[in-house]
C-alpha positions in Angstrom: -97.9 53.7 21.5 -95.3 53.6 18.8 -96.7 55.2 15.7 -99.9 57.0 14.8 -102.4 54.2 15.7 -103.0 50.6 16.5 -105.9 48.3 15.9 -107.6 46.9 19.0 -110.0 44.0 19.3 -112.9 44.8 21.7 -113.4 41.1 22.2 -110.0 39.9 23.6 -108.5 43.3 24.2 -105.5 42.6 22.0 -103.8 45.5 20.3 -101.6 45.1 17.2 -100.2 47.0 14.1 -102.4 47.4 11.0 -101.5 45.4 8.0 -104.7 46.2 6.2 -106.2 43.9 8.9 -109.9 43.2 8.7 -110.3 40.5 11.4 -109.0 39.8 14.9 -106.0 37.5 14.6 -107.4 35.6 17.6 -110.6 34.9 15.7 -113.0 37.1 17.7 -116.3 37.9 15.9 -116.1 41.7 16.3 -115.4 44.9 14.5 -111.9 46.0 15.2 -111.3 49.6 16.4 -108.6 52.1 15.7 -106.8 53.6 18.7 -105.1 56.8 17.8 -102.1 58.3 19.6 -103.7 61.8 19.2 -106.5 62.0 21.7 -107.7 65.5 20.8 -109.4 66.6 17.6 -107.1 68.9 15.7 -108.2 69.8 12.2 -105.3 70.0 9.7 -104.7 72.4 6.8 -105.3 69.6 4.3 -107.9 69.1 1.6 -111.3 67.5 2.1 -111.7 64.5 4.4 -107.9 64.6 5.2 -108.6 67.7 7.4 -109.2 65.0 10.0 -106.1 63.0 9.1 -105.1 62.5 12.8 -108.2 60.2 13.2 -107.9 58.4 9.9 -105.8 55.1 9.6 -103.4 56.6 7.0 -100.0 58.2 7.1 -100.3 60.5 4.0 -103.2 62.2 2.2 -104.7 62.5 -1.2 -104.9 65.8 -3.0 -108.7 65.5 -3.3 -110.8 68.4 -2.0 -113.9 66.4 -1.1 -115.1 66.3 2.5 -118.2 66.9 4.6 -119.6 70.4 4.9 -121.6 71.4 8.0 -123.9 74.4 8.5 -126.7 75.6 10.7 -130.0 75.1 9.0 -132.5 78.0 8.8 -135.1 77.0 6.3 -135.6 73.3 7.2 -135.2 74.0 10.9 -137.9 76.6 10.8 -140.2 74.3 8.8 -139.8 71.5 11.3 -139.7 73.7 14.4 -136.2 72.9 15.4 -134.1 75.4 17.3 -130.7 73.8 16.7 -130.4 71.8 13.5 -126.9 71.2 12.0 -126.9 69.8 8.5 -123.7 67.9 7.4 -123.9 67.7 3.6 -121.8 65.3 1.6 -122.3 66.0 -2.1 -121.8 68.6 -4.7 -122.8 72.1 -3.6 -120.2 74.7 -4.6 -121.9 77.6 -2.8 -121.5 75.7 0.5 -118.1 74.3 -0.3 -119.4 70.8 -1.1 -116.9 69.3 -3.5 -117.9 65.6 -3.7 -118.3 65.4 -7.4 -120.0 61.9 -7.3 -122.6 63.5 -5.0 -122.3 60.8 -2.3 -120.7 60.5 1.1 -119.2 57.3 -0.1 -116.3 59.4 -1.1 -115.5 59.7 2.6 -115.0 55.9 2.7 -113.3 55.5 -0.7 -110.4 58.0 -0.2 -108.9 56.7 3.1 -109.6 53.1 2.1 -107.7 53.4 -1.2 -104.8 55.2 0.6 -104.7 52.7 3.4 -104.4 49.8 0.9 -101.7 51.6 -1.0 -99.7 52.3 2.1 -100.0 48.7 3.4 -99.2 47.2 0.0 -102.0 44.7 0.3 -102.9 44.4 -3.4 -105.8 45.5 -5.7 -109.0 46.3 -4.0 -112.4 44.7 -4.8 -115.6 46.6 -4.0 -119.2 45.3 -4.1 -121.8 48.0 -4.4 -125.4 48.9 -5.1 -124.1 52.0 -7.0 -122.9 54.9 -4.8 -119.9 53.2 -3.2 -118.8 51.8 -6.5 -119.0 55.2 -8.1 -116.9 56.7 -5.3 -114.2 54.1 -5.7 -114.2 54.6 -9.5 -113.8 58.4 -8.9 -110.8 57.9 -6.6 -109.3 55.5 -9.1 -109.7 58.1 -11.8 -108.1 60.8 -9.7 -105.2 58.7 -8.4 -104.7 55.9 -10.9 -105.4 53.3 -8.2 -106.7 50.0 -9.8 -110.0 48.7 -8.4 -112.4 45.9 -9.2 -116.0 47.0 -8.8 -119.0 44.5 -8.8 -122.5 45.9 -9.0 -126.0 44.7 -10.0 -126.5 45.1 -13.8 -129.4 47.5 -13.1 -127.1 49.8 -11.2 -124.4 50.0 -13.9 -125.7 53.4 -15.1 -124.7 54.9 -11.7 -121.1 54.1 -12.4 -119.7 57.3 -13.8 -116.9 59.6 -12.9 -116.0 63.3 -13.5 -112.5 62.3 -14.7 -111.6 59.4 -16.9 -111.1 56.2 -14.9 -109.0 53.8 -16.9 -108.0 51.5 -14.1 -111.4 50.1 -13.2 -112.5 46.6 -13.8 -116.3 46.9 -13.7 -118.3 43.6 -13.4 -122.1 43.6 -13.5 -124.2 40.8 -12.0 -127.7 40.0 -13.2 -129.1 40.1 -9.7 -129.3 42.4 -6.6 -126.8 43.8 -4.2 -126.4 40.5 -2.3 -125.6 38.7 -5.6 -122.9 41.3 -6.3 -121.4 40.7 -2.8 -121.4 36.9 -3.5 -119.5 37.3 -6.8 -117.2 39.8 -5.2 -116.1 37.1 -2.8 -115.4 34.8 -5.8 -113.2 37.5 -7.4 -111.2 37.8 -4.2 -110.1 34.2 -4.6 -107.7 35.5 -7.2 -104.1 36.2 -6.0 -103.4 39.9 -5.7 -107.1 41.0 -5.2 -108.2 41.8 -1.7 -111.7 42.6 -0.4 -112.4 46.2 0.6 -113.9 44.7 3.8 -117.2 46.6 4.3 -117.9 47.4 7.9 -114.8 45.5 8.9 -112.6 48.1 7.2 -111.6 50.7 9.8 -110.7 53.2 7.1 -114.3 53.1 5.8 -115.8 53.6 9.2 -113.3 56.3 10.3 -113.8 58.1 7.0 -117.6 58.2 7.5 -117.0 59.2 11.1 -115.7 62.5 9.9 -119.4 63.5 9.4 -119.7 63.5 13.2 -116.4 65.3 13.7 -117.4 68.0 11.2 -120.9 68.5 12.6 -119.6 68.7 16.2 -117.0 71.3 15.2 -119.6 73.4 13.4 -122.0 73.3 16.4 -119.2 73.5 19.0 -120.5 70.3 20.8 -121.7 66.8 20.3 -125.3 66.6 19.1 -128.1 65.3 21.2 -129.6 63.4 18.2 -128.0 62.1 15.0 -130.2 61.2 12.0 -129.1 59.0 9.0 -130.6 56.5 6.6 -128.8 53.2 6.5 -128.4 50.2 4.3 -125.6 48.3 6.0 -125.6 50.6 9.0 -121.9 51.2 8.8 -122.4 54.9 8.8 -124.3 54.6 12.1 -121.5 52.6 13.7 -119.0 55.2 12.4 -121.0 58.0 14.0 -121.0 56.2 17.3 -117.3 55.5 17.3 -116.5 59.1 16.3 -118.8 60.4 19.1 -116.9 58.3 21.6 -113.6 59.8 20.5 -115.1 63.3 20.8 -116.4 62.5 24.2 -112.9 61.3 25.3 -111.5 64.6 23.9 -113.5 66.4 26.6 -114.2 69.6 24.8 -117.4 68.6 23.0 -119.5 67.2 25.9 -119.6 63.7 27.4 -123.0 62.4 26.4 -123.2 60.3 23.3 -125.9 61.4 20.8 -128.9 59.2 20.3 -128.7 57.4 16.9 -131.9 57.8 14.9 -131.4 55.4 11.9 -133.9 54.8 9.1 -134.6 52.3 6.3 -136.9 52.5 3.3 -140.1 50.4 3.2 -140.9 47.7 2.3 -137.3 46.4 2.8 -136.5 47.1 6.4 -134.7 44.1 8.0 -132.9 46.1 10.7 -136.0 47.9 11.7 -137.9 44.6 12.1 -135.0 43.0 14.1 -134.8 46.0 16.3 -138.5 46.1 17.0 -138.4 42.3 17.8 -135.4 42.7 20.1 -133.3 40.2 18.1 -129.5 40.1 17.8 -129.8 38.3 14.5 -131.6 39.1 11.3 -133.8 36.2 10.3 -135.8 35.4 7.2 -139.0 36.9 8.5 -137.3 40.3 8.7 -137.0 40.2 4.9 -140.3 38.8 3.6 -140.3 38.6 -0.2 -136.9 40.2 -0.2 -136.4 40.3 -4.0 -139.8 41.9 -4.6 -139.4 44.3 -1.6 -136.0 45.5 -2.9 -137.5 46.2 -6.3 -140.1 48.5 -4.7 -138.0 50.8 -2.6 -137.3 54.4 -3.5 -133.7 54.3 -2.2 -132.3 51.0 -3.3 -128.8 51.7 -2.0 -130.3 51.0 1.4 -131.0 47.3 0.6 -128.3 45.2 2.2 -129.5 41.7 3.1 -126.4 41.1 5.4 -125.8 44.2 7.4 -123.4 44.1 10.4 -126.3 44.0 12.8 -125.5 41.6 15.6 -121.7 41.4 15.5 -120.0 42.9 18.5 -119.6 46.6 17.9 -122.2 46.5 15.1 -125.4 48.5 14.5 -127.5 46.9 17.3 -124.8 47.7 19.9 -124.5 51.3 18.6 -128.2 51.8 19.0 -128.3 50.3 22.4 -125.3 52.2 23.6 -126.8 55.5 22.4 -130.4 54.9 23.4 -131.3 55.2 19.8 -134.3 54.4 17.6 -135.1 53.1 14.1 -137.6 54.2 11.6 -139.3 52.6 8.6 -140.0 55.3 5.9 -142.4 54.8 3.0 -141.5 55.8 -0.5 -144.0 58.7 -0.7 -142.8 60.0 2.7 -139.2 60.0 1.4 -140.1 61.8 -1.8 -142.1 64.4 0.0 -139.2 65.0 2.4 -136.8 65.3 -0.5 -139.0 68.0 -2.0 -139.2 69.8 1.3 -135.4 69.9 1.6 -135.0 71.2 -1.9 -137.6 73.9 -1.2 -136.1 75.0 2.1 -132.4 74.4 1.6 -132.2 74.9 -2.2 -130.4 71.7 -3.1 -131.6 68.3 -4.4 -131.1 65.1 -2.4 -130.1 61.6 -3.0 -133.1 59.3 -2.3 -131.3 57.8 0.8 -130.8 61.3 2.2 -134.5 62.0 1.7 -135.3 58.9 3.8 -133.3 60.5 6.6 -135.1 63.8 6.3 -138.4 62.0 6.4 -137.4 60.2 9.7 -136.4 63.5 11.2 -139.8 65.0 10.3 -141.5 62.0 11.9 -139.4 62.2 15.0 -140.6 65.8 15.5 -144.2 65.0 14.7 -144.4 62.1 17.1 -142.4 63.8 19.9 -139.4 61.4 19.8 -137.0 64.3 20.2 -136.8 67.6 22.1 -137.1 70.3 19.4 -134.9 72.7 21.4 -131.9 70.3 21.6 -129.1 69.9 19.2 -129.7 67.8 16.1 -127.2 66.6 13.5 -128.7 65.5 10.1 -126.3 63.5 7.9 -127.3 64.3 4.4 -125.4 61.4 2.7 -125.8 62.6 -0.9 -127.1 65.4 -3.1 -126.4 68.0 -5.7 -126.9 65.8 -8.7 -128.6 68.6 -10.7 -125.7 71.0 -10.1 -123.1 68.4 -10.9 -124.8 67.6 -14.2 -124.7 71.2 -15.1 -121.1 71.9 -14.0 -119.1 68.7 -14.5 -118.2 66.3 -17.3 -119.4 62.7 -16.8 -117.5 59.7 -18.0 -119.5 56.4 -17.9 -117.5 53.4 -16.6 -118.0 50.7 -19.2 -118.5 47.1 -17.9 -115.6 44.7 -18.4 -117.7 41.6 -17.7 -121.3 40.7 -17.2 -122.2 37.6 -15.3 -125.3 35.8 -14.1 -126.3 35.7 -10.4 -124.8 32.8 -8.6 -121.9 32.6 -11.0 -118.6 31.1 -9.8 -115.2 32.1 -11.0 -114.8 29.5 -13.7 -111.9 29.2 -16.1 -112.8 31.9 -18.6 -113.9 34.4 -16.0 -110.8 33.7 -14.0 -108.6 34.1 -17.1 -110.3 37.4 -18.1 -109.9 39.0 -14.7 -106.4 37.7 -14.3 -105.5 39.2 -17.7 -106.8 42.6 -16.5 -104.9 42.3 -13.3 -101.7 41.5 -15.2 -102.2 44.7 -17.3 -102.5 46.7 -14.1 -99.2 45.3 -12.8 -97.5 46.2 -16.2 -99.0 49.7 -16.0 -97.7 50.2 -12.5 -94.1 49.7 -13.7 -94.4 51.4 -17.1 
């Protein structure tokens, strides 16, 4: 292999250089994989997520000290009767070294994605989000000056804040849900110079999230037997599976892949329903009364109507390969689990992370796991209370507000085009 890494298509087996490539050039309906020249995990003396630079699809690094932090749980482990519980925390928790100031593991995705785009010279990135991902990309924009177009539901606009001024963000709010934001994001990407972030197809996102598995395995000295995470798109679960395969190939962390235990928040649980029915595709009956169901969940960042479920290398394949399981968690169960974590570990949780804790408690209660084996709990967000006390917050003001189902008509196209032109002028100022 010439260079640090190549992209490989699991469908046709073709390998090729990365040009911010999201799809197989031969048209295979798969998730591309990164293949790194470095086969052994060697942490670097770099800040945050770039400690794992050898297994990230970037050449340089950002001077941002925000990465996953892993530790052996005492309080929660004792409460649940677990002998070996590793918590990997992605949020703001200074006492534990947690420096993600947006309080979400989405920073693990945003940093390598923004850098990959810059290195490949592909254009200005467009991100659709239910809140947390958008906030993470706004934060990276504020820290680095990287321009970004973020599209979110209007109801989620209040979640778009940064801890440094972010002057290169074009925030567009859509009067609808997450899926409506995704649809309008596609419209925006029809403009020359704007490229889609790519979602699950973006190897930088997946490998960035995969650092949770790397960090947890390093802390425990081995691959876990069980991995717990709440999922909306399920990309984090795919990332954990891929990272575990790299660790297994390394040979120093064990050879058995961990079981993936993934959870969603009732009443919107399309992947759980498809999994229980044994379907490769998600159908309408998996999302009954979708709009009303989405409005009722505790963790609305978990409400993706179009997750990468049946695509080759997607969530279903990851669950099957690992012998995993899915859980449907009710709102009260998630809230109760969040309180339990705060009491035993002394930090507040993002609602999605509370869903994961609830699924872990249920797995123990119903005997789905061996309580003496190694467990890795991915706490995907937390520390909001500490962050509010310690850090400044800068709201990201919307640039445009559009109705659900809007197309990129003349005025909208002109407005976004004008913003894009300003970014090009600023880049050369």
